[in-house]
C-alpha positions in Angstrom: 0.0 0.0 0.0 1.5 3.4 -1.0 1.7 6.4 1.2 -1.2 8.3 -0.5 -3.6 5.3 -0.1 -2.6 4.9 3.5 -3.3 8.6 4.2 -6.8 8.4 2.6 -7.6 5.3 4.6 -6.7 7.2 7.8 -9.0 10.1 6.7 -11.9 7.7 6.0 -11.5 6.4 9.6 -11.5 10.0 10.8 -14.8 10.6 8.9 -16.5 7.7 10.8 -16.0 9.8 14.0 -17.7 12.9 12.7 -21.1 13.8 14.0 -24.3 13.8 11.9 -25.3 17.3 13.0 -24.9 20.7 11.1 -21.5 22.4 11.1 -18.4 23.5 9.3 -15.5 21.3 8.3 -11.9 22.5 7.8 -9.5 20.5 5.7 -5.8 21.0 6.4 -2.6 20.3 4.4 0.6 18.6 5.5 1.8 22.0 6.9 -1.4 22.3 8.9 -2.6 25.1 6.6 -6.4 25.3 6.0 -6.9 24.6 2.3 -10.7 24.1 2.2 -13.7 25.1 4.3 -17.2 23.8 3.8 -20.6 23.7 5.5 -23.0 20.8 5.9 -26.4 19.9 7.3 -24.9 16.5 8.1 -21.2 16.7 8.7 -20.5 13.0 8.4 -22.4 12.5 5.1 -21.0 15.6 3.5 -17.3 14.9 4.3 -17.7 11.2 3.4 -18.8 12.2 -0.1 -15.2 13.4 -0.8 -13.9 9.9 -0.3 -16.6 8.0 -2.2 -14.5 7.2 -5.3 -17.3 8.5 -7.4 -16.4 8.8 -11.1 -18.4 12.0 -11.4 -16.1 13.8 -9.0 -14.5 17.0 -10.4 -10.8 17.2 -11.0 -10.6 19.8 -8.3 -12.2 17.5 -5.7 -9.8 14.6 -6.6 -6.8 16.9 -6.3 -8.1 18.4 -3.0 -8.5 15.0 -1.4 -4.9 14.2 -2.3 -3.7 17.3 -0.4 -5.8 16.7 2.8 -3.9 15.5 5.9 -6.3 16.3 8.7 -10.0 17.3 9.1 -11.3 19.5 11.8 -14.9 20.6 12.4 -17.0 23.1 14.3 -20.6 22.3 15.3 -23.5 24.7 14.8 -27.1 24.4 15.9 -28.6 24.9 12.5 -27.6 24.8 8.8 -28.2 28.6 8.7 -25.5 29.1 11.4 -23.2 26.8 9.4 -23.6 29.1 6.4 -22.9 32.2 8.5 -19.8 30.6 10.1 -18.5 29.4 6.7 -18.4 32.8 5.2 -16.6 34.4 8.1 -14.0 31.6 8.2 -13.3 31.8 4.5 -12.8 35.5 4.8 -10.4 35.0 7.7 -8.3 32.0 6.5 -8.6 32.5 2.7 -8.4 28.7 1.8 -6.7 27.8 -1.4 -9.5 25.7 -2.9 -12.5 27.7 -1.8 -14.4 30.1 -4.1 -13.4 33.3 -2.4 -13.6 37.0 -3.3 -10.1 38.1 -3.8 -11.3 41.7 -4.2 -12.1 42.0 -0.5 -12.2 45.8 -0.4 -15.3 46.9 1.4 -17.9 49.0 -0.4 -18.4 52.6 0.8 -21.9 53.4 2.0 -23.6 56.6 2.9 -25.0 56.1 6.4 -27.6 58.2 8.3 -27.8 57.5 12.1 -31.5 58.1 12.1 -31.9 57.1 15.7 -29.9 60.1 16.9 -31.9 63.2 18.0 -30.0 65.2 15.3 -28.9 62.7 12.7 -26.0 63.2 10.3 -24.5 61.5 7.2 -21.2 59.8 7.1 -19.2 57.2 5.2 -19.0 53.6 6.5 -17.7 50.4 5.0 -19.3 47.9 7.4 -23.0 47.2 7.7 -24.1 47.0 11.4 -27.4 46.1 12.9 -29.2 49.0 14.6 -31.1 52.2 13.9 -29.2 53.4 10.9 -30.1 53.8 7.2 -27.6 52.7 4.6 -27.4 53.9 1.0 -25.3 52.2 -1.6 -23.1 50.3 -2.2 -21.0 52.8 -4.2 -17.8 52.1 -6.0 -16.0 55.4 -5.3 -15.2 56.7 -1.8 -14.5 60.1 -3.4 -18.0 60.2 -4.8 -19.5 59.2 -1.5 -17.6 62.0 0.3 -18.6 64.5 -2.3 -22.3 63.4 -2.1 -22.2 63.8 1.7 -20.7 67.3 1.3 -23.4 68.1 -1.2 -26.2 66.9 1.1 -24.8 68.7 4.1 -24.5 72.0 2.2 -27.8 71.7 0.3 -30.0 70.6 3.2 -28.0 72.2 6.0 -27.2 69.0 7.9 -24.5 69.1 10.6 -21.2 67.6 9.6 -19.6 67.5 13.1 -18.9 64.4 15.3 -21.2 63.7 18.2 -18.5 64.5 20.7 -17.8 67.8 19.0 -21.5 68.6 19.0 -21.9 67.8 22.7 -19.0 70.1 23.7 -20.3 73.2 21.9 -21.5 76.3 23.8 -21.8 78.5 20.8 -22.3 77.9 17.1 -19.3 76.9 15.0 -18.0 78.4 11.7 -20.3 76.2 9.7 -23.3 77.9 11.2 -21.7 81.3 10.7 -21.5 80.7 6.9 -25.1 79.5 6.8 -24.3 75.8 6.0 -25.8 74.5 9.3 -28.8 75.3 11.4 -27.0 75.1 14.7 -28.7 72.1 16.4 -25.7 71.9 18.8 -26.9 74.9 20.7 -30.6 74.5 20.2 -31.1 77.0 17.3 -33.4 74.5 15.6 -35.9 72.1 17.0 -35.7 68.4 16.5 -38.9 68.5 14.4 -37.6 71.2 12.1 -34.3 69.4 11.7 -36.1 66.2 11.0 -37.7 67.9 8.0 -34.3 68.7 6.6 -33.2 65.1 7.1 -36.4 63.8 5.4 -35.5 66.0 2.3 -32.0 64.6 2.3 -33.3 61.0 2.5 -35.7 61.6 -0.3 -32.9 62.8 -2.4 -30.8 59.7 -1.6 -33.7 57.4 -2.3 -34.0 58.8 -5.8 -37.4 60.5 -5.2 -36.2 63.4 -7.3 -39.6 64.5 -8.3 -40.6 64.9 -4.7 -37.5 66.8 -3.6 -37.6 69.0 -6.8 -41.2 69.9 -6.1 -40.4 70.8 -2.5 -37.4 72.9 -3.4 -39.3 74.7 -6.2 -42.2 75.5 -3.8 -39.8 76.9 -1.2 -37.9 78.9 -3.8 -41.2 80.4 -5.1 -42.5 81.1 -1.6 -39.3 82.9 -0.6 -39.3 84.9 -3.8 -43.0 86.0 -3.3 -42.0 87.1 0.2 -39.1 89.2 -1.2 -36.6 87.0 0.5 -34.4 86.9 -2.6 -31.3 85.6 -0.8 -33.1 82.6 0.5 -34.8 82.1 -2.9 -31.4 82.1 -4.6 -30.1 79.4 -2.2 -33.1 77.2 -3.0 -32.5 77.8 -6.7 -28.9 76.7 -6.3 -29.9 73.6 -4.4 -32.4 72.8 -7.1 -29.8 73.0 -9.8 -27.4 70.9 -7.8 -30.0 68.2 -7.3 -30.8 68.1 -11.0 -27.2 68.0 -12.0 -26.5 65.0 -9.7 -29.4 63.0 -11.1 -28.4 63.7 -14.7 -25.2 61.7 -14.2 -27.1 58.5 -13.2 -29.0 56.4 -15.7 -32.6 55.6 -15.1 -33.3 51.9 -15.8 -36.5 51.1 -13.9 -38.5 54.3 -13.6 -41.6 52.5 -12.3 -39.8 50.5 -9.7 -38.5 52.3 -6.7 -36.9 49.3 -5.1 -33.3 48.3 -4.3 -32.1 45.6 -6.7 -28.8 43.8 -7.3 -28.3 42.1 -10.6 -25.8 39.2 -10.6 -24.5 38.1 -14.0 -21.6 35.9 -15.1 -19.5 35.2 -18.1 -16.5 32.8 -18.5 -15.0 29.6 -19.8 -12.8 26.8 -18.3 -10.2 29.3 -17.2 -12.6 31.1 -14.9 -15.7 33.1 -14.5 -16.3 36.8 -14.1 -19.2 37.5 -11.8 -20.7 41.0 -12.2 -22.8 42.7 -9.6 -24.8 45.7 -10.7 -26.6 47.8 -8.1 -29.9 49.6 -8.9 -31.2 51.9 -6.2 -34.4 53.9 -6.6 -34.6 52.9 -10.3 -31.1 54.1 -11.1 -27.8 52.3 -11.6 -25.4 53.6 -8.9 -22.4 51.3 -9.4 -21.1 47.9 -10.2 -18.3 45.6 -9.2 -16.8 42.4 -10.6 -15.0 39.4 -9.1 -13.0 36.8 -11.1 -13.5 33.2 -9.8 -10.7 31.0 -11.3 -11.1 27.6 -12.8 -14.8 27.3 -12.9 -16.6 25.8 -15.9 -20.0 27.3 -16.5 -21.1 24.1 -18.3 -21.1 22.4 -14.9 -18.8 19.6 -16.2 -16.1 20.3 -13.5 -18.1 22.4 -10.9 -21.8 22.7 -10.2 -22.6 26.4 -10.9 -25.3 26.4 -8.2 -22.6 25.5 -5.6 -20.2 28.3 -6.4 -23.0 30.8 -6.9 -24.4 30.0 -3.5 -20.9 30.4 -2.0 -20.5 33.7 -3.8 -23.8 35.1 -2.6 -23.1 33.9 1.0 -19.7 35.7 1.1 -20.8 38.7 -0.9 -23.7 39.6 1.4 -21.8 38.8 4.6 -20.9 42.5 4.8 -22.8 44.3 2.0 -26.3 45.6 2.4 -28.9 43.1 1.2 -31.4 44.7 -1.3 -35.1 44.1 -1.7 -34.5 41.8 -4.8 -31.5 39.9 -6.2 -31.7 39.0 -9.9 -29.8 35.8 -10.7 -28.5 34.4 -14.0 -29.8 30.8 -13.4 -32.1 28.9 -11.0 -30.5 27.8 -7.8 -33.4 25.6 -6.7 -36.1 26.1 -4.0 -34.1 24.5 -1.2 -31.1 26.8 -1.7 -33.5 29.8 -2.1 -35.1 29.0 1.3 -31.7 28.5 3.0 -30.2 31.8 1.6 -33.3 33.7 2.6 -33.0 32.4 6.1 -29.2 33.3 6.2 -30.0 36.8 4.9 -32.8 37.3 7.5 -30.4 36.2 10.3 -27.7 38.7 9.1 -29.7 41.8 8.5 -33.3 41.1 9.2 -34.1 41.2 5.4 -35.4 38.4 3.3 -34.9 39.5 -0.3 -36.7 38.1 -3.3 -34.3 35.8 -5.3 -35.5 36.1 -8.9 -34.5 34.1 -12.0 -37.5 34.5 -14.3 -37.2 37.6 -16.4 -39.8 40.1 -17.5 -39.0 42.9 -19.9 -37.3 45.2 -17.4 -35.4 42.4 -15.7 -34.3 41.0 -19.0 -32.8 44.4 -20.0 -31.0 44.7 -16.7 -29.6 41.2 -17.0 -28.4 41.8 -20.5 -26.7 45.0 -19.4 -24.9 43.2 -16.5 -23.9 40.3 -18.8 -22.4 42.7 -21.3 -20.3 44.2 -18.4 -19.3 40.7 -17.2 -18.2 39.8 -20.7 -16.2 43.0 -21.2 -14.5 42.7 -17.8 -13.7 39.0 -18.4 -12.0 39.8 -21.7 -10.0 42.6 -20.1 -9.0 40.5 -17.2 -7.9 37.5 -19.3 -5.9 39.9 -21.6 -4.0 41.3 -18.6 -3.5 37.9 -17.1 -2.1 36.6 -20.4 0.4 39.5 -20.4 1.4 38.7 -16.8 1.7 35.0 -17.8 4.0 35.9 -20.7 6.1 38.0 -18.2 6.4 35.1 -15.8 7.4 32.8 -18.6 10.1 35.3 -19.7 11.3 35.5 -16.1 11.5 31.7 -15.9 13.4 31.5 -19.2 16.0 34.3 -18.6 16.6 33.4 -14.9 16.7 29.6 -15.7 14.1 28.7 -13.1 12.9 25.1 -12.7 9.3 26.1 -12.7 7.0 29.1 -13.5 7.4 31.7 -10.6 3.7 31.8 -9.7 4.7 33.1 -6.2 7.6 35.6 -5.9 8.7 37.1 -2.6 10.9 40.2 -2.4 12.8 41.5 0.7 14.1 45.0 1.4 15.9 46.5 4.4 15.3 50.1 5.6 17.0 52.1 8.4 17.7 55.8 9.1 21.2 56.5 10.3 21.4 53.0 11.7 18.3 53.4 13.8 15.0 51.5 13.6 16.2 48.9 11.2 13.2 47.1 9.6 12.6 44.8 6.7 9.6 44.2 4.4 8.4 41.0 2.7 6.2 41.6 -0.3 4.5 38.8 -2.3 3.3 38.7 -5.9 1.2 35.8 -7.1 0.6 35.4 -10.8 2.3 38.8 -11.2 0.1 40.8 -9.0 0.3 41.8 -5.3 -1.0 39.4 -2.6 -1.2 41.9 0.2 -2.6 39.5 2.8 0.8 37.7 2.7 2.9 40.9 3.1 5.0 40.8 6.3 7.2 43.4 8.1 10.0 42.7 10.5 11.8 44.6 13.2 15.5 43.7 13.2 16.3 42.1 16.5 19.8 40.8 16.4 21.7 43.5 14.5 23.0 46.8 15.9 23.8 49.7 13.7 23.5 50.0 9.9 24.4 46.5 8.7 22.1 45.6 5.8 23.8 42.2 5.1 23.3 41.0 8.7 19.8 42.3 8.7 19.0 40.5 5.4 20.4 37.3 6.9 18.1 37.6 10.0 15.0 38.3 8.0 15.4 35.5 5.5 16.2 33.1 8.3 13.1 34.1 10.2 10.9 33.9 7.0 12.1 30.5 5.8 11.7 28.9 9.2 8.0 29.4 8.8 7.2 26.2 6.9 3.4 26.8 7.2 3.8 29.4 4.5 3.9 28.3 0.8 7.3 28.2 -0.7 8.0 30.8 -3.3 9.2 29.8 -6.8 11.6 32.8 -6.6 13.1 35.0 -4.0 14.2 38.6 -4.9 16.5 40.5 -2.6 16.9 44.2 -3.1 20.6 44.6 -3.6 23.5 43.4 -5.7 26.0 40.5 -5.3 26.5 41.1 -1.6 22.9 40.6 -0.6 22.6 37.7 -3.1 25.5 36.0 -1.4 23.8 36.4 2.0 20.6 34.9 0.6 22.4 31.9 -0.9 24.1 31.3 2.4 20.9 31.3 4.3 19.2 29.0 1.9 22.1 26.5 2.2 22.2 26.7 6.0 18.5 25.9 6.2 18.6 23.2 3.6 16.4 25.1 1.2 18.8 25.6 -1.7 16.2 24.4 -4.1 14.5 27.8 -3.9 15.9 30.1 -6.6 17.1 33.6 -5.6 18.0 36.7 -7.6 19.5 40.0 -6.5 18.1 43.2 -8.0 20.1 46.5 -8.1 20.4 49.7 -10.0 23.6 50.7 -11.8 24.7 54.1 -13.1 25.1 54.3 -16.9 27.6 56.6 -18.6 27.0 58.9 -21.6 28.3 57.7 -25.0 30.9 60.4 -25.3 31.6 61.3 -21.7 33.4 59.8 -18.7 31.0 61.5 -16.3 28.0 59.6 -14.8 24.6 60.6 -16.0 21.3 60.5 -14.1 19.9 57.4 -15.9 19.9 54.1 -14.1 19.7 50.5 -15.3 18.1 47.6 -13.4 20.4 44.6 -13.2 19.5 41.1 -12.0 22.3 39.0 -10.4 22.2 35.2 -10.3 24.3 32.9 -8.1 27.4 31.7 -9.8 27.1 34.1 -12.8 29.4 37.1 -13.2 27.4 39.2 -15.6 23.9 40.4 -14.7 20.7 39.6 -16.6 19.0 42.5 -18.2 15.3 42.7 -19.2 13.9 45.1 -21.7 12.3 48.0 -19.9 9.1 47.7 -21.8 8.7 44.0 -21.2 6.1 42.4 -18.9 8.9 40.6 -17.0 10.7 43.8 -16.2 7.5 45.5 -15.0 6.7 42.6 -12.7 10.1 42.3 -11.1 10.8 46.1 -10.8 7.2 46.6 -9.6 7.8 44.0 -6.9 11.0 45.6 -5.7 9.4 49.1 -5.7 6.5 47.7 -3.7 8.9 46.1 -1.2 10.8 49.4 -0.9 7.6 51.4 -0.3 6.3 48.9 2.3 9.6 49.0 4.2 9.9 52.8 4.1 6.3 53.2 5.4 6.9 50.8 8.3 10.1 52.6 9.1 8.4 56.0 9.1 5.6 54.7 11.3 8.2 53.5 13.9 10.0 56.9 13.9 6.7 58.8 14.3 5.6 56.5 17.1 8.9 56.9 18.9 8.8 60.7 18.5 5.2 60.9 19.6 5.8 58.6 22.6 8.7 60.7 23.8 6.6 63.8 23.9 3.8 62.0 25.7 6.3 60.9 28.4 6.1 64.4 29.9 2.3 64.3 30.4 1.6 63.7 34.1 -0.6 60.8 34.8 -0.2 59.2 31.4 1.0 55.6 31.9 2.1 53.1 29.3 -1.4 51.6 28.6 -3.0 55.0 28.1 0.0 56.1 25.9 -0.5 53.1 23.7 -4.2 53.9 23.4 -3.4 57.4 22.2 -0.8 56.0 19.7 -3.4 53.7 18.2 -5.9 56.5 17.9 -3.7 59.3 16.6 -0.7 59.3 14.3 1.0 62.5 15.3 1.3 65.1 18.0 -0.5 67.6 15.8 -3.5 65.3 15.6 -3.7 65.1 19.3 -3.2 68.8 19.7 -6.1 69.4 17.4 -8.4 66.7 18.8 -11.5 67.5 20.7 -11.2 67.2 24.5 -14.4 65.0 24.6 -13.1 62.7 21.9 -10.0 62.0 24.0 -12.0 61.7 27.1 -14.2 59.0 25.5 -11.1 56.7 25.0 -10.9 53.7 27.2 -9.1 54.5 30.5 -9.4 58.3 29.9 -11.5 61.0 31.5 -12.2 64.7 30.8 -9.7 65.9 33.4 -6.8 63.8 31.9 -7.9 64.9 28.4 -7.7 68.5 29.3 -4.3 68.0 31.0 -2.9 66.3 27.8 -4.1 69.1 25.6 -2.8 71.8 28.0 0.7 70.3 28.2 1.0 69.5 24.5 -0.2 73.0 23.5 2.1 74.9 25.8 4.5 77.3 24.0 
């Protein structure tokens, strides 16, 4: 019996021990890394299906089973709880074989804390339960901030924080320039202020006819009363509202509901899933996610399975709309389960729709066109990156394609605060969740060689991380020699390494150096460096990797210097111990930020009070 068969037999015995209740199972690799997470109504039956020797199993499943070395599980009370837990665990651990959303940037939302006596509007990226109204999702933070500014200016909504508002004894400058009605000092009643909030909410909900009618009425009323200045302001607000709406396409004028359209386009290399957001009958934004190695025909993966997983993850943090339009039928059982999951998350049970009437059909076609366009663009860029990786493999004589490349850079300032960065590119693009930064522990003074040796040693001892197919060190032959030495000492000489350094070039008819530089790539045992054409994809990948490592190291080094400088000034504040000092350092990035902070904002921090906050501001602002 071979080793692989023996391992699978051990796993089958492990499956016999699993309970028959709902839960989540976690499959681990030889290095104990979680490589797959799944949910199940019956844990034993679901996990046993992976080892059934079924001829219909996908290639991915067969390959996954060969990588499994251990199976853990977490019990839940219901299948709904298993769905909720699965999404959060996938986001946390990012397993290799799960369908996961690599673009994990949170959408920006416009939020109104309607439960406050005097509500305001602000940007948020996480959806929380409670008395707040969310508008979005939008794709641009800038657009959200500009819209909030427009709302505050047009409807005279306060833009201050709650702590700032509570500390006011007289109106601020915003009131003086007539952009706020002064709720902080009681210059407007809650009822009157609520009317302004209602107008702003109508605007955000797309009820433009209503808000235009109101503003027109107020403008005419002010003009008839000879209050021409007020009439002019209503006129300006009216024009601003109309200008905003002209930029957004009306797609469902008779349906004032929140709707997400989910479309997809792909082939055996992967699938592009497009989400288009319709709010108040208008398209406000869209976003796309590429899911690799999924066949839409269902021959290798059941599309219902990955679409269910996508929806579960996508709406784990995004606002759930009234309706979700889907490209194919998921089946009544999955619809019921997803509805229960969504209800548990946000108290909303959306209509999951597949059948298309005329309006829905047009929306789906629009989303599908976007999915097709983004798919072609993504594949084109990926092919360029693949060509670059193949060129890197060929010119650097690598044994395999460098799918994962790690780059290391050292940074210090006059020998102090020596740090290092580890930046990772996978398939030629940054994989930021695998970035690491290091404080140099064993080296004193400015010794980049010794620092590089320490960092590479620390990194390569972490065998739970995937091995790179190429290590890049920022530096010439000296740093390369150190890297080779570390790899040999750790018995990891099979990992290729290259040194990357700039070199001055001379003018054709002059002995003087000129400002141009040339990127040179040094290989172990080779005297002359390798040169890549500057316009090549390979050059862009490697130099982009080095520049990213340099940026990451410099930023970390700057943070340490700022923290040390800030901490030294805080040492002179009476009554400020280490714990409170750390709390301040987490909240504020500089002395200037603390000096300009509101006393009540500092007082609200954990372990602080108003007396201490006043003392901090008094001492820091002393001349």
